[in-house]
C-alpha angles and dihedrals in degrees: 000000000000117000117246111252113235106227123182123183117226118235094262093052091043089052091052090049092050092050091050091050090047090053091050092049091048093049092051093046093047090049091052091049092049089047091055091054091048095049091048090051092050093049091048093046096049093046090048092048091049090052090046092053090049089051091049092050091049091048093049094045094043110111091206092072106084101148113087092203090055091048091048092050092051092047092049092049093049093046092051091053092047090049089057090051092049089052090051089050093052090052090048092051089056087072091076092058091048091048091053092049093047094049090048089053091048091049093050092046094049091047092053091045091050090051092050098048093044091065117061094203091055095048093063095043110104092200091057091054092046091052089047092053090047091053091047089053090047091052089053090084098142120073095245093047092052091048090051090049090052093047094050105032101031102030096030096229122163117248091253093054093044091049091053092049091049094046089054091048091049091051090051092048092049091052091048091049091049091049091048090049092050092046091053090057092252093302112131113175096166101075106155115216120190 
């Protein structure tokens, strides 16, 4: 039976490992936070659309509405509001594609890290760690992923600190997007589908 090889990471290699794990933790946490926002948006949108459809049905079936122009105006107003909610739902559904991509990036990064730290000769090779950092940066394709990478690998933040910074940035971006949407009169032609 082969003897187990005692393998101890030096401080530098351990530091790289900790930063990679922090990045993975932050990506998962950020994805879950974003997912919560998206699910809340979807629930709100679908409830609002159901109520809007009920209002439309009531308006159409209401015997008090005799003027076609009045009926048309009410239908147009309700359909514009529902269109906004459908747009919000589409944006919220994009979260699932982003979640899948992020988790795939985390999986690849952890797999590479596992391979590195399971071979003593690779853990002490500076070129191996440089290639690993380059791959981590390459996997950070989405804006939030790259910002997390920068916060953890470049600025040396802990995952908890990076998560808080990113949550605040996401809140600010959501508020900016809502303000832009409101300023455009609810017209949002730049829906991004993945």
